[in-house]
TORGU-366659 format. One line per field, with one value per residue (C-alpha): residue in three letters; chain; x, y, z. Coordinates in Angstrom, 1 decimal. Example, Ala and Ser with C-alpha at 12.3 -4.5 7.8 and 13.67 -1.06 7.14 Angstrom:
2
r	(ALA:SER) .
c	(A:A) .
x	(12.3:13.7) .
y	(-4.5:-1.1) .
z	(7.8:7.1) .
This chain:
448
r	(MET:SER:GLU:THR:LEU:ILE:VAL:ASN:ALA:ARG:LEU:VAL:ASN:GLU:GLY:ARG:GLU:PHE:GLU:GLY:ASP:LEU:ARG:ILE:SER:ARG:GLY:ARG:ILE:ALA:GLU:ILE:GLY:ASN:GLY:LEU:SER:ALA:ARG:GLY:ASN:GLU:TYR:VAL:ILE:ASP:ALA:ALA:GLY:ARG:ARG:LEU:LEU:PRO:GLY:MET:ILE:ASP:ASP:GLN:VAL:HIS:PHE:ARG:GLU:PRO:GLY:LEU:GLU:TYR:LYS:ALA:ASP:MET:ALA:THR:GLU:SER:ALA:ALA:ALA:VAL:ALA:GLY:GLY:LEU:THR:THR:PHE:MET:ASP:MET:PRO:ASN:THR:SER:PRO:PRO:THR:LEU:ASP:ALA:ALA:ALA:LEU:GLN:ASP:LYS:TYR:ASP:ARG:ALA:GLY:GLY:ARG:ALA:TRP:GLY:ASN:TYR:GLY:PHE:TYR:MET:GLY:ALA:SER:ASN:ASP:ASN:LEU:GLU:ALA:ILE:ARG:ALA:ILE:ASP:PRO:LEU:THR:THR:PRO:GLY:VAL:LYS:VAL:PHE:MET:GLY:ALA:SER:THR:GLY:ASN:MET:LEU:VAL:ASP:ASN:PRO:ALA:THR:LEU:ASP:ALA:ILE:PHE:ARG:GLU:THR:PRO:VAL:PRO:ILE:ILE:THR:HIS:CYS:GLU:ASP:THR:PRO:MET:ILE:GLU:ALA:ASN:LEU:VAL:ALA:PHE:ARG:ALA:LYS:TYR:GLY:ASP:ASP:ILE:PRO:VAL:GLU:CYS:HIS:PRO:ASP:ILE:ARG:SER:ARG:GLU:ALA:CYS:LEU:LYS:SER:SER:LEU:LEU:ALA:THR:SER:LEU:ALA:LYS:LYS:HIS:GLY:THR:ARG:LEU:HIS:VAL:LEU:HIS:ILE:SER:THR:ALA:ASP:GLU:LEU:ALA:LEU:PHE:GLU:GLN:GLY:PRO:LEU:ILE:ARG:ALA:ASP:GLY:SER:ARG:LYS:ARG:ILE:THR:ALA:GLU:THR:CYS:ILE:HIS:PHE:LEU:ARG:PHE:ASP:ARG:SER:ASP:TYR:ALA:ALA:LEU:GLY:ASN:LEU:ILE:LYS:CYS:ASN:PRO:ALA:ILE:LYS:ASP:ALA:SER:ASP:ARG:GLU:ALA:LEU:VAL:ARG:ALA:LEU:ALA:THR:ASP:ILE:ILE:ASP:VAL:LEU:ALA:THR:ASP:HIS:ALA:PRO:HIS:THR:LEU:GLU:GLU:LYS:SER:ARG:PRO:TYR:ALA:GLN:ALA:PRO:SER:GLY:LEU:PRO:LEU:VAL:GLN:TYR:ALA:LEU:ASN:ALA:ALA:LEU:GLU:LEU:VAL:HIS:GLU:GLY:ALA:LEU:THR:THR:ALA:GLN:VAL:VAL:GLN:LYS:PHE:ALA:HIS:ALA:PRO:ALA:GLN:LEU:PHE:ASP:VAL:ALA:GLN:ARG:GLY:PHE:LEU:ARG:GLU:GLY:TYR:TRP:ALA:ASP:LEU:VAL:LEU:VAL:ASP:ASP:ALA:PRO:LEU:THR:VAL:ARG:ARG:GLU:ASP:VAL:LEU:SER:LYS:CYS:GLY:TRP:SER:PRO:PHE:GLU:GLY:MET:THR:PHE:HIS:ALA:ARG:VAL:GLY:ALA:THR:TRP:VAL:ASN:GLY:VAL:GLN:VAL:TRP:ASP:GLY:SER:ARG:LEU:LEU:GLY:THR:PRO:GLN:GLY:GLN:ARG:LEU:VAL:PHE:ASP:ARG) .
c	(A:A:A:A:A:A:A:A:A:A:A:A:A:A:A:A:A:A:A:A:A:A:A:A:A:A:A:A:A:A:A:A:A:A:A:A:A:A:A:A:A:A:A:A:A:A:A:A:A:A:A:A:A:A:A:A:A:A:A:A:A:A:A:A:A:A:A:A:A:A:A:A:A:A:A:A:A:A:A:A:A:A:A:A:A:A:A:A:A:A:A:A:A:A:A:A:A:A:A:A:A:A:A:A:A:A:A:A:A:A:A:A:A:A:A:A:A:A:A:A:A:A:A:A:A:A:A:A:A:A:A:A:A:A:A:A:A:A:A:A:A:A:A:A:A:A:A:A:A:A:A:A:A:A:A:A:A:A:A:A:A:A:A:A:A:A:A:A:A:A:A:A:A:A:A:A:A:A:A:A:A:A:A:A:A:A:A:A:A:A:A:A:A:A:A:A:A:A:A:A:A:A:A:A:A:A:A:A:A:A:A:A:A:A:A:A:A:A:A:A:A:A:A:A:A:A:A:A:A:A:A:A:A:A:A:A:A:A:A:A:A:A:A:A:A:A:A:A:A:A:A:A:A:A:A:A:A:A:A:A:A:A:A:A:A:A:A:A:A:A:A:A:A:A:A:A:A:A:A:A:A:A:A:A:A:A:A:A:A:A:A:A:A:A:A:A:A:A:A:A:A:A:A:A:A:A:A:A:A:A:A:A:A:A:A:A:A:A:A:A:A:A:A:A:A:A:A:A:A:A:A:A:A:A:A:A:A:A:A:A:A:A:A:A:A:A:A:A:A:A:A:A:A:A:A:A:A:A:A:A:A:A:A:A:A:A:A:A:A:A:A:A:A:A:A:A:A:A:A:A:A:A:A:A:A:A:A:A:A:A:A:A:A:A:A:A:A:A:A:A:A:A:A:A:A:A:A:A:A:A:A:A:A:A:A:A:A:A:A:A:A:A:A:A:A:A:A:A:A:A:A:A:A:A:A:A:A:A:A:A:A:A:A:A:A:A:A:A) .
x	(-5.8:-2.7:-0.6:0.1:2.8:3.1:5.3:6.7:6.5:8.6:9.5:10.3:12.2:15.1:16.1:15.9:13.5:14.0:12.1:11.2:8.7:7.4:5.9:3.4:3.0:1.2:0.8:4.5:6.8:8.3:10.6:11.7:13.5:13.3:11.7:9.8:7.5:4.1:3.7:0.7:-2.5:-0.7:-2.6:-0.6:-0.9:0.9:1.8:2.8:5.4:3.4:5.0:4.8:5.4:5.4:2.1:2.2:2.4:0.4:1.8:-0.9:-4.6:-7.7:-10.3:-12.6:-13.4:-14.4:-16.9:-17.2:-18.4:-21.1:-18.4:-15.8:-14.8:-12.1:-13.9:-14.9:-11.6:-9.4:-11.4:-10.7:-7.0:-6.5:-8.3:-5.6:-2.7:-2.3:-1.9:-0.9:-2.2:-1.3:-4.3:-4.3:-5.4:-7.7:-10.9:-13.8:-12.7:-9.1:-6.5:-4.7:-4.1:-3.4:-7.1:-8.2:-5.3:-6.4:-10.0:-8.9:-7.0:-10.1:-12.3:-9.9:-9.7:-11.6:-12.8:-9.7:-8.8:-5.2:-2.7:-3.0:-1.2:-2.6:-0.8:-1.0:-1.8:-0.3:-2.1:-1.2:-2.2:-1.3:2.5:2.3:0.5:3.2:6.0:4.3:3.9:4.9:7.0:5.5:1.9:2.2:4.2:4.7:3.2:1.3:1.9:-0.3:1.8:-1.0:-4.8:-6.6:-9.8:-10.6:-7.6:-4.9:-3.2:0.0:0.9:2.4:6.1:7.1:4.9:6.2:9.8:9.0:7.3:10.3:12.7:10.9:8.7:9.9:8.8:9.2:7.3:5.3:4.2:1.6:3.5:1.5:1.7:-1.8:-1.5:-0.2:-3.1:-5.7:-4.3:-4.4:-8.0:-9.0:-7.4:-9.3:-12.6:-12.1:-11.7:-14.3:-16.7:-18.3:-17.5:-13.8:-12.9:-11.4:-8.5:-7.3:-6.8:-3.0:-2.6:-4.5:-2.8:0.4:3.8:5.2:3.0:4.3:8.0:7.8:6.3:8.5:11.6:10.4:9.9:13.2:15.0:13.4:14.4:18.0:18.1:16.9:18.1:14.5:13.4:11.1:9.1:7.5:4.3:2.8:5.4:3.6:6.2:9.5:10.6:10.6:12.9:16.1:15.3:16.0:19.1:19.6:20.4:19.1:17.0:19.4:23.0:25.8:27.2:23.8:22.8:19.6:18.3:16.9:14.8:12.8:10.2:7.1:4.9:1.5:0.1:-2.2:0.7:2.2:-0.9:-2.7:-1.6:-3.2:-4.7:-6.9:-9.0:-11.0:-12.4:-12.3:-12.9:-13.4:-12.8:-9.1:-9.2:-6.8:-4.4:-1.6:-3.0:-2.1:0.1:1.8:3.0:6.5:6.0:4.6:7.6:10.0:8.4:8.6:12.3:12.8:11.4:13.7:16.8:16.1:15.4:11.8:11.8:8.2:5.1:1.7:-1.9:-3.3:-6.5:-9.2:-12.7:-15.7:-19.2:-20.0:-22.6:-19.9:-17.6:-20.4:-20.6:-19.0:-15.2:-15.0:-17.4:-16.2:-13.9:-10.4:-9.3:-9.5:-10.3:-7.2:-6.2:-8.0:-6.1:-2.9:-0.7:-2.2:-1.4:2.1:2.7:1.7:5.0:6.8:4.9:5.9:9.6:9.9:10.4:11.1:8.9:11.7:11.6:7.8:8.3:11.0:8.9:5.6:6.7:10.3:10.8:7.7:8.6:12.1:11.1:8.6:10.4:7.6:8.5:8.7:6.7:7.4:9.8:9.8:11.9:11.7:10.2:8.3:4.6:3.1:1.6:1.7:0.4:0.3:0.2:-1.5:-0.3:-3.8:-5.7:-8.1:-10.6:-11.8:-15.6:-17.6:-19.6:-16.3:-15.2:-15.2:-14.7:-17.9:-17.9:-18.5:-16.3:-12.7:-10.8:-9.4:-12.9:-12.7:-8.9:-7.4:-4.3:-1.9:-1.8:-4.3:-4.1:-4.7:-4.5:-3.7:-2.7:-2.7:-0.9:-0.8:-4.5:-5.8:-8.3:-8.7:-8.9:-8.8:-12.5:-13.9:-13.0:-12.5:-13.2:-13.0:-10.8:-7.2:-5.6:-3.3:-2.1:1.4:4.4:7.2:10.8:12.1) .
y	(-16.4:-17.6:-18.3:-14.7:-12.8:-9.1:-7.5:-4.0:-3.0:-0.6:-2.8:-1.0:-3.2:-3.0:0.5:0.2:1.0:-1.0:-2.1:-5.7:-8.6:-10.7:-14.2:-15.6:-19.3:-21.3:-18.2:-17.2:-15.0:-17.6:-15.4:-11.8:-10.7:-9.0:-10.2:-13.1:-15.0:-16.4:-20.1:-22.2:-20.6:-18.0:-14.7:-11.7:-8.2:-5.3:-2.9:-0.3:1.2:1.4:0.9:-2.6:-2.8:-5.5:-5.5:-3.1:-4.7:-2.7:-3.5:-1.6:-1.9:-2.1:-4.2:-4.3:-8.0:-9.5:-7.3:-4.2:-5.6:-2.9:-0.5:-2.9:-6.5:-8.5:-9.0:-5.4:-3.8:-6.3:-5.6:-1.9:-2.7:-4.7:-2.0:0.3:-2.0:-3.3:-7.0:-8.0:-6.6:-7.1:-6.5:-5.0:-6.8:-4.2:-5.9:-7.1:-9.4:-8.3:-10.7:-11.5:-15.3:-18.0:-19.0:-15.4:-15.2:-18.5:-17.3:-14.3:-16.6:-18.8:-15.8:-14.6:-17.9:-17.7:-14.2:-12.0:-10.5:-9.9:-12.0:-11.7:-11.8:-10.9:-9.4:-10.6:-7.9:-7.1:-6.2:-5.8:-9.4:-11.6:-12.0:-15.8:-15.8:-13.5:-15.7:-18.7:-17.2:-19.4:-16.9:-18.5:-17.5:-13.7:-10.8:-9.4:-8.2:-4.9:-2.8:0.2:2.6:5.1:4.8:1.8:-0.1:-2.5:-3.4:-3.1:-0.1:-1.4:1.0:-1.3:-0.6:-4.1:-5.7:-3.4:-4.2:-7.9:-7.7:-5.9:-8.4:-11.7:-11.3:-13.8:-11.7:-8.1:-5.5:-2.8:0.1:2.9:5.6:8.4:9.2:8.8:10.8:13.8:13.5:13.2:16.3:18.2:17.1:18.4:21.8:22.1:21.0:23.8:26.3:25.0:22.8:20.2:22.3:21.6:22.5:19.6:22.0:21.4:17.7:18.0:20.0:17.5:14.5:16.6:16.2:16.1:13.1:11.3:12.1:11.0:7.7:7.0:7.8:5.2:2.6:3.1:3.1:-0.2:-1.7:-0.6:-1.9:-5.4:-5.6:-5.8:-5.7:-2.6:-1.0:2.3:2.9:6.1:8.7:12.0:14.6:16.0:15.8:12.0:11.6:12.1:8.8:6.7:5.7:7.0:4.4:1.4:-1.2:-3.9:-2.8:-3.6:-6.2:-8.0:-6.9:-4.9:-2.2:-3.3:-0.2:1.0:3.7:4.0:6.9:6.9:8.3:10.8:12.4:13.1:14.5:16.5:19.0:21.2:23.6:20.8:20.4:23.5:21.8:18.1:18.3:14.9:13.1:13.5:13.0:10.2:9.0:10.2:13.4:15.0:17.9:20.9:21.4:21.5:18.0:16.8:18.1:16.6:13.2:13.2:14.1:11.3:8.8:10.0:9.8:6.4:7.7:6.3:2.8:1.9:3.6:2.3:3.4:2.7:2.2:2.6:3.1:4.6:5.4:8.9:9.1:8.4:11.0:13.6:13.6:16.4:16.3:14.5:11.7:11.2:8.2:8.5:6.9:7.2:4.7:4.8:1.5:2.2:5.4:5.1:4.1:6.9:9.4:8.1:8.4:12.0:12.5:11.1:13.5:16.3:15.3:14.4:10.7:8.3:5.4:3.1:4.7:4.3:0.6:0.3:1.8:0.2:-3.3:-4.3:-3.0:-4.5:-7.9:-7.7:-6.2:-8.9:-11.8:-12.3:-15.3:-14.8:-11.6:-7.9:-8.1:-8.7:-11.8:-15.1:-17.7:-15.2:-15.1:-12.9:-10.1:-7.2:-3.8:-2.1:1.7:3.8:7.4:8.7:11.0:9.7:11.8:10.2:9.9:8.7:6.3:4.5:3.8:0.0:0.2:-0.5:2.9:4.4:7.5:8.7:11.7:12.1:12.7:15.4:15.1:14.2:12.0:11.8:8.0:5.2:1.4:-0.2:-3.8:-5.9:-9.5:-11.6:-14.9:-14.7:-14.1:-10.7:-9.4:-5.8:-4.4:-0.7:-0.3:-3.5:-6.6:-9.8:-13.4:-14.5:-13.7:-15.1:-14.1:-16.5:-16.7:-15.2:-17.4:-16.0:-17.0:-17.3) .
z	(-21.9:-20.1:-23.2:-24.3:-26.1:-25.6:-28.3:-28.8:-25.2:-23.2:-20.2:-16.9:-14.5:-12.0:-12.8:-16.6:-19.4:-22.6:-25.7:-25.8:-25.9:-23.0:-23.2:-20.7:-20.3:-17.6:-15.5:-15.5:-17.4:-19.8:-21.9:-22.2:-25.4:-28.7:-31.9:-30.2:-32.5:-31.6:-31.0:-31.8:-30.4:-28.4:-28.1:-29.3:-27.9:-29.6:-26.9:-29.5:-27.3:-24.1:-20.8:-19.3:-15.5:-12.9:-11.0:-8.0:-4.5:-2.0:1.5:3.4:2.8:4.9:3.0:6.1:6.1:8.5:10.3:8.2:4.9:4.6:3.4:1.8:1.3:-0.2:-3.5:-4.2:-3.0:-4.8:-8.0:-7.6:-7.0:-10.2:-12.1:-10.8:-11.6:-8.0:-8.4:-4.8:-1.5:2.2:4.5:8.0:11.1:12.6:11.5:13.6:15.2:15.0:13.6:16.8:16.6:14.1:13.8:12.9:10.4:8.7:8.6:6.4:4.0:3.8:3.0:0.2:-1.6:-4.9:-4.2:-4.3:-7.7:-6.7:-4.7:-0.9:2.4:5.8:8.8:12.3:14.8:18.1:21.3:25.0:25.6:22.6:23.0:23.1:19.8:18.3:19.6:17.9:14.4:11.5:9.3:6.2:7.1:7.3:5.8:9.3:12.6:12.7:15.9:16.5:18.4:18.0:18.4:16.8:17.0:19.8:21.9:19.3:20.8:22.3:25.0:27.7:27.6:28.7:26.1:23.4:24.3:24.2:20.8:19.3:20.9:20.1:16.9:14.3:11.3:10.3:12.4:10.8:12.8:12.9:14.7:16.5:20.2:21.6:24.8:22.8:20.3:23.1:24.8:21.5:21.0:24.5:23.6:20.3:21.9:24.5:21.7:19.2:21.2:18.9:15.7:15.2:11.7:9.7:8.9:12.5:11.9:11.1:14.3:16.5:14.9:15.0:13.6:17.1:17.9:14.7:15.5:19.1:18.2:15.2:17.4:20.0:17.3:15.7:19.1:20.0:16.7:17.1:20.6:19.5:15.9:14.7:11.1:11.4:8.7:9.6:7.7:6.2:7.0:6.8:7.9:6.9:10.6:10.6:7.6:9.7:11.5:8.4:6.4:2.9:0.3:-1.5:0.3:-0.9:-0.6:-3.0:-0.6:-0.6:2.9:3.4:5.6:9.0:9.5:6.5:5.8:3.7:2.6:0.9:-2.3:-0.6:1.2:-2.2:-3.9:-1.2:1.5:4.2:1.5:0.2:3.4:2.4:-0.6:0.4:4.2:5.8:2.5:3.1:6.9:7.6:10.3:10.3:8.9:5.6:6.6:4.9:1.4:2.6:4.0:0.7:-1.2:1.3:1.0:-2.8:-2.5:0.1:-2.3:-5.1:-2.9:-1.3:2.2:1.9:0.6:-0.2:-1.6:-0.6:-0.3:3.2:1.3:4.1:2.7:4.6:3.3:2.2:5.0:7.5:6.0:6.0:9.8:11.9:12.1:15.5:14.4:10.9:10.6:9.1:5.9:2.1:-0.8:-2.9:-4.7:-8.0:-8.8:-6.8:-9.7:-11.9:-9.1:-8.8:-12.5:-12.3:-10.4:-13.4:-15.7:-13.4:-13.4:-9.7:-10.2:-13.1:-14.0:-12.8:-9.4:-9.1:-10.0:-7.4:-4.6:-5.5:-6.7:-6.2:-2.7:-1.1:-2.6:-1.2:2.1:2.9:1.2:-1.4:-3.6:-7.4:-7.6:-8.0:-11.0:-14.7:-14.5:-16.4:-14.2:-12.0:-11.9:-14.6:-12.6:-15.2:-15.9:-19.3:-19.0:-21.6:-21.9:-22.4:-20.1:-17.5:-15.6:-12.4:-12.2:-9.3:-11.5:-12.4:-8.8:-8.1:-4.3:-2.4:-0.8:-4.2:-4.1:-4.6:-3.3:-6.8:-8.4:-11.1:-11.4:-14.8:-14.9:-17.8:-17.8:-17.3:-16.7:-20.1:-18.9:-15.9:-15.6:-12.4:-12.5:-16.3:-16.8:-18.0:-15.5:-16.6:-20.2:-19.4:-18.8:-17.3:-15.3:-17.2:-16.2:-12.6:-9.6:-10.1:-6.8:-5.0:-1.5:-1.2:-0.6:1.5:0.7:4.3) .
């Protein structure tokens, strides 16, 4: 139902938690207040003091379509996302074929229409030979350009210095980067192969995809951004070492200006560390690598102190068969969207963050950073993308995973909060245990 009144909620928005009611009409937030009364046939939900949040905006997912639908697609992964309170996603360009021109970008939007459970935007990708397509980007068609400054699939590793400089100089939308230095990683891999042959332990992954490789590449990206005044967003920061490259403070400053260079980390870097490879092995193999407990602790502090601006998932599913291969053959990536908000709220339970900070990093900041129109906040007139959080335990079970790959790195863990309901564009699509109705996702509009 799109005409809904949610009463007795604890709303979390723009740094505040407050008691109130929220009315949904024609897909949007029509009214926020206290003591609101039902009108006509309006459906009334008593939140009974539960937290009501704006839907989470995940600015980094790999939904694998087109080309790799055997392990994920837009329908299955967006279903898992709304079950996890993620109502908007921005999908990466390293598909098959890669999203390197306007036609490939439009193809992904066409595929999402009527199938995506959440709202959607798609990045254009950069390569060594598509500079003209990047120059021609319509800023209203994409959240940004993804530059792989580390290894990627196909020809998406941008390692030509002149091309890289031109991309930073001329791209008309924000640049987002994967920062790892490929030559350094390749040299590390040669050294570990010399020591272990084909039986490299997965525990060596953070030494092969090393902190030095991350820092070198992030330093290059931020230097280019400063040189050209580029809006740069560095994805999935995994080390304490890189934090010195970023400015501390709010994304939007008191004078209305905003940071030009921003940073993101991902939920798995906040919940796992090197000690977890022994039990989980390739299931937590990802790029950049999950590193030390000291890095995990530093990243949590950096979120709390506004050094890191955005929290995301880097949802990147693979089949269990693929993950069961030896280390060197097992692909990197984890399925994360369904339980990312639960995992983030564990940091609230542990006292490391407030719910308002989670909302800032997972909803407000991505909307502001990518100029997303009328989403990411509980504001009258904005689209009603909402999440109702139950403070009730949830144990992750394989049979409940909605991602096509059918597994989660969080299996067996018990979280202190669960997603009790999700609304997308004013329509409830998740009731805490099952999907409702049909996909309601809309193409994102950018206020540029």
